[in-house]
C-alpha positions as CSV (number, residue, x, y, z in Angstrom):
1,V,118.6,73.8,79.2
2,P,119.3,76.8,81.3
3,L,119.5,80.1,79.7
4,P,121.9,82.5,81.6
5,G,120.2,85.7,82.4
6,W,116.7,84.5,81.4
7,L,113.7,83.2,83.4
8,V,111.6,80.6,81.7
9,F,108.0,79.9,82.7
10,Y,104.6,78.7,81.2
11,A,102.2,81.3,79.8
12,R,98.8,81.5,81.5
13,P,95.4,82.1,79.8
14,G,95.2,85.7,78.7
15,D,98.9,86.4,79.0
16,T,100.5,88.7,76.3
17,L,104.2,89.2,75.8
18,E,103.7,93.0,76.5
19,A,102.0,92.3,79.8
20,I,104.9,89.9,80.8
21,D,107.5,92.5,79.8
22,Q,105.6,95.0,82.1
23,K,105.2,92.5,84.9
24,F,109.0,91.8,84.9
25,G,110.0,95.3,84.5
26,V,111.8,94.9,81.1
27,P,111.3,97.0,77.9
28,K,108.5,96.1,75.5
29,G,109.5,93.5,73.1
30,W,112.1,91.5,75.1
31,S,110.0,88.5,76.2
32,R,110.1,85.6,73.8
33,T,108.0,82.4,73.2
34,M,110.2,79.3,72.8
35,G,109.9,76.4,70.4
36,R,107.4,77.6,67.9
37,A,108.3,78.9,64.5
38,Y,104.8,80.4,63.7
39,H,102.2,82.1,65.8
40,P,98.8,83.5,64.4
41,E,99.4,86.5,66.8
42,P,103.1,86.9,67.4
43,R,102.8,88.7,70.8
44,L,100.1,86.3,72.2
45,P,101.7,83.1,73.6
46,L,99.5,80.0,73.8
47,Q,98.4,78.7,77.2
48,R,101.2,76.6,78.8
49,E,103.7,77.7,76.1
50,C,107.2,78.4,77.4
51,V,108.1,82.0,77.6
52,A,111.5,83.4,78.2
53,V,112.0,86.7,80.0
54,P,115.4,88.4,80.3
55,S,116.7,89.7,83.6
56,K,117.0,93.4,83.8
57,S,120.8,93.0,84.0
58,F,120.7,91.1,80.8
59,V,118.7,93.8,79.1
60,H,121.0,96.5,80.4
61,A,124.1,94.6,79.1
62,H,122.6,93.8,75.7
63,K,120.4,96.9,74.9
64,R,121.3,98.6,71.7
65,Q,122.3,102.2,72.2
């Protein structure tokens, strides 16, 4: 299912959501794992887990002032 304004990819070993945010130039806390209700460490995706990253334009349009 396409998510307008979001890029979806698989996490690699050692990825953190903070590092993914930084890599894509979005503010800390915007990347999200998909499809799991519980993580032992919420900001640490599992290897090959789907991660959604918003585009910069999506963040700009939806950022709380």
